[in-house]
C-alpha positions in Angstrom: -0.1 -0.2 0.0 1.2 3.5 -0.7 0.6 6.3 1.7 -0.4 9.7 0.0 0.4 12.4 2.4 -1.1 15.6 1.0 -2.2 19.1 1.4 -4.4 21.6 -0.4 -4.7 25.3 -0.5 -7.9 26.7 -1.4 -9.5 30.1 -2.5 -10.2 32.2 0.7 -11.1 35.7 1.9 -10.8 37.5 5.1 -14.0 37.1 7.3 -15.4 34.3 5.4 -18.0 36.0 3.1 -21.3 34.1 3.0 -21.6 34.2 -0.9 -18.2 32.8 -1.5 -17.5 28.9 -2.2 -13.9 27.7 -1.5 -12.1 25.9 -4.5 -8.9 24.1 -4.5 -6.0 26.1 -6.0 -3.1 23.9 -5.2 -2.4 20.2 -4.5 0.9 18.9 -3.0 1.6 15.4 -2.0 4.2 12.9 -1.1 3.8 9.1 -2.1 5.3 6.9 0.8 5.9 3.3 0.4 4.9 0.7 3.6 8.4 1.5 5.0 8.1 5.3 4.9 10.4 5.8 1.9 9.4 8.5 -0.4 8.4 7.1 -3.9 7.2 10.2 -5.5 6.0 13.9 -5.4 3.1 15.8 -6.8 2.4 19.3 -6.9 0.1 21.3 -9.2 -1.8 24.6 -9.2 -5.6 24.4 -9.9 -7.5 27.2 -11.7 -10.7 27.7 -9.8 -13.8 28.5 -12.0 -16.3 30.3 -9.4 -13.9 32.8 -8.2 -10.8 32.9 -10.7 -9.3 35.9 -9.3 -7.7 35.3 -5.8 -8.1 37.7 -3.1 -5.5 39.9 -1.7 -5.9 38.0 1.7 -5.4 34.6 -0.2 -2.4 35.8 -2.1 -0.7 37.0 0.9 -1.6 34.0 3.1 -0.4 31.4 0.4 2.1 33.4 -1.5 0.6 32.1 -4.8 0.7 34.5 -7.7 -2.5 35.1 -9.7 -0.4 34.5 -12.8 0.3 30.8 -11.6 -3.3 30.2 -11.2 -4.2 31.7 -14.6 -1.9 29.3 -16.3 -3.1 26.3 -14.4 -5.5 23.7 -15.5 -8.9 23.4 -13.8 -9.8 20.8 -11.3 -11.0 17.9 -13.7 -7.6 17.8 -15.5 -5.4 18.3 -12.4 -7.4 15.6 -10.4 -7.1 13.2 -13.3 -3.3 13.6 -13.2 -3.3 13.3 -9.3 -5.4 10.0 -9.5 -3.1 8.7 -12.3 -0.1 9.5 -10.0 -1.6 8.0 -6.8 -2.2 4.6 -8.7 -5.9 4.9 -8.8 -6.3 3.8 -12.5 -3.9 1.0 -11.9 -5.9 -0.5 -9.0 -2.9 0.2 -6.5 -3.8 0.3 -2.9 -3.4 3.8 -1.4 -4.3 5.7 1.5 -4.8 9.4 1.5 -3.5 11.2 4.6 -4.0 14.8 5.4 -3.8 17.0 8.5 -7.4 17.4 9.4 -10.6 16.9 7.4 -10.7 20.0 5.3 -8.6 18.4 2.5 -11.0 15.6 1.9 -14.0 17.6 2.1 -12.5 20.1 -0.3 -11.7 17.1 -2.7 -15.3 16.0 -2.5 -16.8 19.4 -2.9 -14.6 20.2 -5.9 -15.6 16.8 -7.6 -19.2 17.4 -6.9 -18.8 21.0 -8.4 -17.4 19.3 -11.8 -19.7 16.4 -11.8 -17.0 14.0 -11.1 -17.0 10.8 -8.8 -15.6 11.4 -5.3 -15.6 7.8 -3.8 -11.8 7.5 -4.6 -11.3 9.9 -1.6 -12.6 7.4 0.7 -9.4 5.5 1.7 -8.5 8.4 4.1 -7.2 9.2 7.5 -7.0 12.4 9.5 -3.6 12.6 10.9 -4.4 15.7 12.9 -6.8 13.8 15.1 -4.7 11.0 15.5 -1.6 13.0 16.4 -3.6 14.7 19.1 -4.8 11.4 20.4 -1.3 9.9 20.2 0.3 12.9 22.0 -2.7 13.3 24.4 -3.1 16.9 23.5 -6.3 18.6 24.9 -6.0 21.8 22.5 -6.0 21.5 18.8 -2.5 22.3 17.5 -1.5 23.3 13.8 0.9 21.4 11.6 3.8 23.8 12.1 3.4 23.5 15.9 3.4 19.8 15.5 6.3 19.6 13.2 8.6 21.7 15.5 7.3 20.0 18.6 8.6 16.6 17.2 12.1 18.2 16.7 11.8 18.9 12.9 12.7 22.1 11.3 9.7 23.4 9.4 10.9 23.6 5.7 9.5 25.8 3.0 6.4 28.2 3.3 3.7 27.3 5.6 0.3 27.4 3.6 1.9 26.1 0.5 0.5 22.6 -0.4 3.7 21.0 -1.5 5.7 22.4 1.5 3.1 21.4 4.1 2.7 17.9 2.6 6.6 17.4 2.9 6.4 18.7 6.5 3.5 16.5 7.2 5.4 13.3 5.7 7.9 13.8 8.3 5.6 13.3 11.1 3.9 10.6 9.2 7.1 8.6 9.1 8.0 9.5 12.8 4.6 7.7 13.8 4.4 5.2 11.1 3.7 2.4 13.5 1.2 4.3 15.6 -1.3 5.4 12.8 -4.5 3.6 12.9 -5.6 2.7 9.3 
């Protein structure tokens, strides 16, 4: 089985306007084998269709340029590439692993938006929830906190999908024998 440690970035606005729907704008992932060894990397921008122009807040938070989004493919093309990369079309066993439930919810929501199937997102675990259980933390902590608390240096830019996935992969490997699948 391959473990797909991934992270997403999505359109965002300051204050969460009620008439705005978030869409994925970046996917970053690391493929790990059962021994925690890196088998591959995936990173791609995604062009949103409902709100194609990123808000200033979103650009500042993610450090993603509008030009990169404008040049990107839309969700159907990117998710097809992602599914191919994880081995979905080859019937390879995989488990999607994210920090929290947001990422899986966004995959499902964007699949519905584009009239695509979303059942491929089902083999999924919430590493954030399990990490808090393993460490017996009473307060919810973010990824950056967990990475540094475990003695790793947080690499890259926080709120960039690929960098967050790389950092999460370090945590995943450290607790490889403790995750419940």
